[in-house]
C-alpha positions in Angstrom: -16.5 1.1 -17.3 -13.6 2.8 -19.1 -13.9 4.6 -22.4 -10.2 4.5 -23.2 -9.4 1.0 -24.4 -5.7 1.2 -23.2 -6.9 2.0 -19.7 -9.5 -0.8 -19.9 -6.8 -3.2 -21.1 -4.5 -2.2 -18.2 -7.2 -2.7 -15.6 -8.4 -5.9 -17.1 -4.9 -7.4 -17.2 -4.3 -6.3 -13.6 -7.4 -8.0 -12.3 -6.9 -11.1 -14.4 -3.5 -11.3 -12.8 -5.0 -10.8 -9.3 -7.5 -13.6 -10.0 -4.6 -15.8 -11.1 -2.7 -15.0 -7.8 -5.8 -15.9 -5.8 -6.0 -19.3 -7.7 -2.4 -19.9 -6.7 -3.1 -19.0 -3.1 -5.9 -21.6 -3.0 -3.5 -24.3 -4.3 -0.7 -23.2 -1.8 -3.0 -23.2 1.2 -4.4 -26.6 0.3 -1.1 -28.2 1.4 -0.9 -26.2 4.7 -4.4 -25.9 6.0 -6.8 -28.3 7.6 -9.7 -29.4 5.4 -12.0 -27.1 7.2 -9.7 -24.1 6.9 -9.1 -24.9 3.2 -12.9 -25.2 2.5 -13.6 -21.9 4.2 -10.7 -20.1 2.5 -11.6 -21.5 -0.9 -15.2 -20.4 -0.5 -14.1 -16.9 0.6 -11.6 -16.5 -2.2 -14.2 -17.8 -4.7 -16.6 -15.1 -3.5 -14.0 -12.4 -4.1 -13.1 -13.8 -7.5 -16.7 -13.8 -8.6 -17.1 -10.2 -7.4 -14.0 -9.2 -9.4 -15.3 -10.9 -12.5 -18.9 -9.6 -12.1 -18.0 -6.0 -11.2 -14.8 -5.3 -13.1 -13.8 -7.9 -15.7 -17.2 -8.6 -17.3 -18.2 -4.9 -17.6 -14.8 -4.1 -19.3 -15.2 -7.0 -21.7 -18.8 -6.0 -22.6 -17.6 -2.4 -23.3 -14.5 -3.6 -25.1 -15.2 -7.0 -26.7 -11.9 -7.1 -28.4 -10.2 -7.4 -25.0 -12.1 -10.6 -24.2 -9.7 -13.5 -24.4 -10.7 -16.6 -26.4 -11.1 -18.6 -23.2 -13.7 -16.2 -21.7 -17.4 -16.8 -22.3 -19.6 -14.0 -23.4 
């Protein structure tokens, strides 16, 4: 996706942070939403998170394996 490893690192970290924020939103909403709203929100956010992983994070990590954190599967 990005030839320059510093650019790839910046984008990767940005989108990992975005995914973390989405995780936090799911937790926060769980205390305020009805079970139906929570389920719907969680499903929608999960879809977005998968797309971010599939279209941005994974391609960067494939091109720059050294950027893959130890917790990420290959």
